[in-house]
C-alpha atoms as one frame of an Amber mdcrd trajectory, in Angstrom:
protein
  59.725 -41.763  18.829  58.679 -38.888  21.848  58.277 -35.352  20.407  60.157
 -33.699  23.308  63.825 -33.632  23.077  65.077 -31.797  26.318  68.340 -30.313
  24.942  66.558 -28.110  22.885  63.455 -27.294  25.561  66.300 -26.577  28.026
  67.929 -23.622  25.421  64.519 -22.354  24.925  63.483 -22.126  28.844  66.801
 -20.929  29.492  66.250 -17.598  26.609  62.956 -17.153  28.074  63.754 -16.930
  31.367  67.088 -14.944  30.726  64.914 -12.260  27.968  62.831 -12.047  31.655
  64.816 -11.379  34.128  66.817  -8.917  31.364  63.950  -6.868  31.095  62.517
  -7.139  34.577  65.389  -5.183  36.064  63.863  -2.099  34.434  60.486  -2.815
  35.001  61.664  -3.014  39.114  63.141  -0.254  38.809  60.450   1.906  37.703
  57.890   0.158  39.603  60.289   1.030  42.980  60.274   4.540  41.358  56.654
   4.912  41.147  56.061   3.950  44.579  58.822   6.574  45.739  56.949   9.170
  44.055  53.652   8.128  45.348  54.577   7.984  49.127  57.152  10.878  48.617
  54.797  13.391  46.900  51.722  12.250  49.344  53.707  12.953  51.971  55.216
  16.127  50.641  51.570  17.715  49.436  50.351  16.223  52.403  51.941  18.847
  54.447  50.817  21.919  52.262  47.668  23.261  53.225  44.981  24.732  50.274
  45.009  28.660  50.291  41.271  27.830  49.845  41.149  25.535  52.619  38.908
  22.794  50.393  39.329  19.396  52.159  39.318  16.364  50.577  35.122  15.147
  51.038  34.953  18.961  49.563  36.808  18.519  46.425  35.180  15.152  45.601
  31.596  17.048  46.225  32.861  19.464  43.805  33.799  17.323  40.822  30.210
  15.242  41.342  28.286  18.475  40.989  30.617  19.794  38.554  29.629  16.485
  36.269  26.010  16.668  37.322  26.306  13.521  39.891  24.555  14.074  43.085
  23.768  10.442  44.137  27.076   9.468  45.644  27.741   9.890  49.144  31.118
  10.496  50.453  32.693   8.539  53.663  35.494   8.557  55.545  37.686   5.007
  56.203  40.770   3.953  57.999  43.979   3.446  56.733  46.551   5.400  54.621
  46.152   5.950  50.930  42.941   3.577  51.075  41.081   6.012  48.986  38.745
   4.559  46.438  35.618   4.961  44.716  33.017   0.898  45.576  30.523   0.967
  43.063  28.981  -1.910  44.675  27.317   0.559  46.697  28.026   3.761  44.657
  29.975   5.513  47.751  33.576   7.254  47.563  35.688   6.187  50.372  38.314
   8.493  51.476  41.455   7.817  53.703  42.175   9.132  56.892  44.489  12.019
  55.510  42.485  13.174  52.831  38.798  13.312  54.046  39.075  16.485  56.545
  42.371  17.722  54.988  42.371  20.712  53.424  45.622  19.868  51.852  46.616
  19.852  47.882  47.354  16.082  48.161  43.758  15.401  49.815  41.851  17.628
  46.940  44.103  15.697  43.855  43.506  12.412  45.168  39.940  13.041  46.415
  39.082  14.568  42.881  40.385  11.465  41.264  38.469   9.045  43.214  35.126
  11.396  42.260  36.621  11.264  38.751  35.802   7.090  39.084  32.409   7.766
  40.003  31.349  10.423  37.327  32.685   7.319  34.934  30.406   5.048  36.149
  27.550   7.758  36.161  28.508   8.704  32.724  28.738   5.032  31.586  32.884
   5.364  30.611  33.278   2.549  28.090  36.608   1.178  29.775  35.700   1.421
  33.363  32.821  -0.572  32.143  34.977  -3.387  30.366  37.250  -3.331  33.200
  34.278  -4.122  35.963  32.688  -7.171  32.908  36.286  -8.666  32.853  36.948
  -8.512  36.749  35.112 -11.831  37.274  37.361 -13.869  34.794  40.480 -11.498
  36.395  39.421 -13.102  39.617  39.574 -16.559  38.095  42.398 -15.766  36.079
  44.648 -14.694  38.920  43.342 -17.680  41.262  43.970 -20.532  39.055  46.661
 -19.513  36.479  49.781 -20.095  38.150  48.387 -23.523  39.585  47.476 -24.472
  35.907  50.908 -23.128  34.593  53.003 -25.214  37.092  50.464 -28.396  36.671
  51.443 -27.858  32.958  54.899 -27.550  33.546  55.274 -30.598  36.156  53.184
 -32.764  33.769  54.442 -31.322  30.414  50.861 -31.086  29.503  50.932 -28.325
  26.587  47.400 -27.826  26.779  47.277 -27.342  30.526  49.802 -24.678  29.975
  47.899 -23.138  27.354  44.474 -22.706  29.957  46.987 -21.109  32.376  48.240
 -18.546  29.760  44.705 -17.893  28.530  43.911 -17.524  32.244  46.394 -15.209
  33.109  46.037 -12.931  29.797  43.012 -11.640  32.012  44.734 -10.277  34.554
  46.884  -8.706  31.869  44.132  -7.135  29.529  42.555  -5.819  33.398  45.870
  -3.565  33.683  45.922  -2.530  30.283  42.209  -1.323  30.419  42.971  -0.046
  34.181  45.363   2.595  32.011  42.962   5.128  30.226  40.412   4.690  33.328
  43.203   5.818  35.802  44.460   8.535  33.503  40.870   9.502  32.296  39.928
   9.763  36.048  42.845  12.157  37.099  41.970  14.449  33.738  38.689  14.813
  35.048  39.741  15.539  38.436  42.693  18.252  37.132  40.144  19.751  34.580
  37.425  20.036  37.452  40.066  21.984  39.803  41.085  24.543  37.226  37.716
  24.969  35.970  36.293  25.646  40.184  38.787  27.012  40.895  39.577  24.655
  43.928  43.344  25.112  44.234  45.421  28.320  43.434  47.149  28.270  40.449
  50.147  28.124  42.092  49.507  24.995  43.964  48.004  23.190  41.113  51.252
  21.688  39.881  51.468  19.853  43.190  48.166  17.858  42.514  49.071  16.902
  39.070  52.555  15.968  40.721  50.987  13.197  43.253  48.277  12.165  40.440
  51.095  11.848  38.343  53.086   9.804  40.209  49.728   7.820  40.999  49.745
   6.973  37.540  53.447   5.346  36.977  52.284   2.941  39.396  49.424   1.612
  36.644  51.974   1.620  33.748  54.317  -0.527  36.183  51.866  -3.081  37.135
  50.797  -3.255  33.362  54.638  -4.226  31.956  55.356  -6.041  35.247  52.302
  -8.497  33.440  53.221  -7.959  29.986  56.501  -9.110  30.995  55.351 -12.520
  32.766  52.978 -13.189  30.030  55.869 -12.627  27.155  58.069 -15.631  29.335
  55.057 -17.744  29.572  54.513 -17.357  25.794  57.853 -18.297  25.079  58.131
 -21.500  27.354  55.192 -22.388  25.223  56.226 -21.761  21.921  59.598 -23.541
  22.853  58.163 -26.265  24.402  56.132 -27.241  21.392  53.133 -24.906  20.575
  50.482 -27.167  22.043  51.917 -30.651  21.294  51.469 -32.796  24.231  54.347
 -35.286  25.700  52.729 -37.917  24.600  52.755 -37.058  20.642  55.515 -37.494
  17.565  56.718 -36.327  15.356
């Protein structure tokens, strides 16, 4: 006798999908709000010059020196909010609106990216874990949805389960990214304060820019966790590992 009872699975799929879409609404709102805060805060504080006239490049250099890091070049790159630290060539890349800009937003963003360079230099554990799982994350993001779709189409719990495992690496990457980003921001703010790169009344603006950026990572993690929960519920509802050919 076939194991699968379609009425039961339709109900569990219905439950999983409805729970997913119910939770999706606040997560989407958080994501939209975070993106709005990032663009709005960056735009606002990019129009506010620092009275000490520190540019983004100078702020990044200050963070590196403050933490005893001397071998990381700082270079400009094209684009808007394309700032990043690349561990492959050990270089900080700052966008056009940050590298030469003596603004509050530029100082905050550049100091944050320098914080990532310091993390690598000091062997900060979470960033090393994140780097180690990048290959698994790339494989998972490429193959997970293919296997999940094939598993559903062929009623193969085995393929569906493998798809869940691969997708979980994406969620793990998002989870490890949170402490990495928050730590980089805390390093940036601490250096800005102790080296007095900004005046006291300018510091809240830099903090606001960094906090808004951090919320985008929180939203990305919640979205990934929500998607993973949906897949797990579907898997449980469809037999928890027993393929269609099985019997009671």
